[in-house]
N, C-alpha and C positions, 0 to 999 in steps of 0.2 A: 450548604449554607455557613455563609461566611458571617463570622463574628457582630461586623456593622450591620447587618442583614435584620439581625435579631431585636439589636437596639431601637435601628429605623421601626419595625414590625410593631414594638411594643408604643414609640411615639405615635404611630400613624395610629394605634389602637385608640388610643388613648384620646390624640384629638378627633377622632370621627367620634366615639361613644359622648365628648363632651360635645359635641356639637348635633346630637341626637339622628347620627348617620348609622347605618347600618353597616359593619363589616366588611360582608359579601362585596358593597360594592368598592369600599376602599381597598381590601385586596383581590380582585376580579381577577388580576395575572400571575398574580403570586404563585402558583403551581406549574406555570408554563415558564418561571425562569428567566421572562423577560423583562427589562425594565421600560422606564417610562420617563421621555426627555422631558427637561422642564420647557413650557412654552405658554408662552402669550396671544393673545388674542384681539386683535383693536379693528374698527370700523372709522373707516373715514368715509365722506360724502359717496365715493365712489367704486369702493372696495373693501375687501374682508382681508384682512392680513392674519397670517400664520406665522410666528414666529419661535423656532424652537432651539434649542441652546445646544450644539451637537459638537463641540469641540473635540478635536482628537478624533472624529468622523470623516473617514476620504469619503468628498465625494461620490465617485467610483462604488462607494458602498451604502449609496440611500435609495430607495427607491419611491414612488411618488404615481399611488394609481389610483384612480377614480371610478367607485363602484354604485353605478346609480347617485344616491344623495349623498354616499359615503366619500370621503378622502380619506384614503390610505397611506400613512406615512411608513415605513420600513427601514431597518439598517442595521448594522453590525458596527459596535467599535470594537479594534482589535486590542487584544491588552501588549502592547509595545514592550513590557519588560521580557515575554516569551518568544519577542522577535528579534531585540536588542542583545540582552545579557541575558539569555535561559539558564548558561552555565554558571552562575552569580546566585547565591543562597540569600533570600531577602527572609527578614523579620519584621513582619509591618507593624508600626506602632498604631500605625490608623490607616482604615483605607474607606474610603469613600466614594471612589469613582467607578464608577457601574461598566463593563465589560461585557459583550456578547450581544445577543440578538433584540432588538429593539421595535416597539409597534405602536403608533397611536393611531384613532381612525376620529375621524372629528365628522358630524352628520351636518351637509349644510340645508338647512333651513325648507331653503327656496330651490334647491336640487343645483344641479351646475349648466343643465344643458342650454349652450348660447352664452353661455357667462365665458370670459377669457380667464384662462387660469398660467400663470406662469412662476416661475421658482429663481431664486438669486441664494448662491450660497457664498458668504464673505465672513473672516475672520472669527471660525466657528457655526457664524447664527444662519441657519436657514429661513427664507423669509419666502412661503405659499399665498401668491398675492392673486386673489380670484375677486374679478369686476363683479358688481353688483349688476340684474338685471335692469335694464332701463324701463324706469316709471314712465306706463302708457297711460295716455288720456282719452278716455274713451267720453266722446258727447252722445247724451240721449235723447233719442229725438221725442217730440212731445207731442202727440196727434191730439187734434181739438176735433169734438164732436159739438157741433150748436144746438142746442135744446136738450141734449144729455147731460144729465147729471151722474 
């Protein structure tokens, strides 16, 4: 565990407890060494957009899989220091960028069957756009029986 991980752990614990959350919800992925990219989710009239901050992650290192009503995004951010300057010794003063494998799972409340899905990756942001199911109008016939109440 890196020194900044312990500090982040304590900040998350304090935040979780102050909000009345159980720590196992906050730290559910801590044991497997994966990190979670910052994510925004918003809706428009026609679609739901999942926007993830993946700066430094190659497009080829990202995988998007739909499993039932779950949309799973996995990938890896490689530590460029190990690639470009492995021979130089570094003494970090501060280290906040996560490297290694990541995974995020998003539950789609209406499922995904029959909905268009596309992804765009620009300037370090991955946008997954999920079209909404068209609203169906159902006309219910009314039967009329004379004399029966």
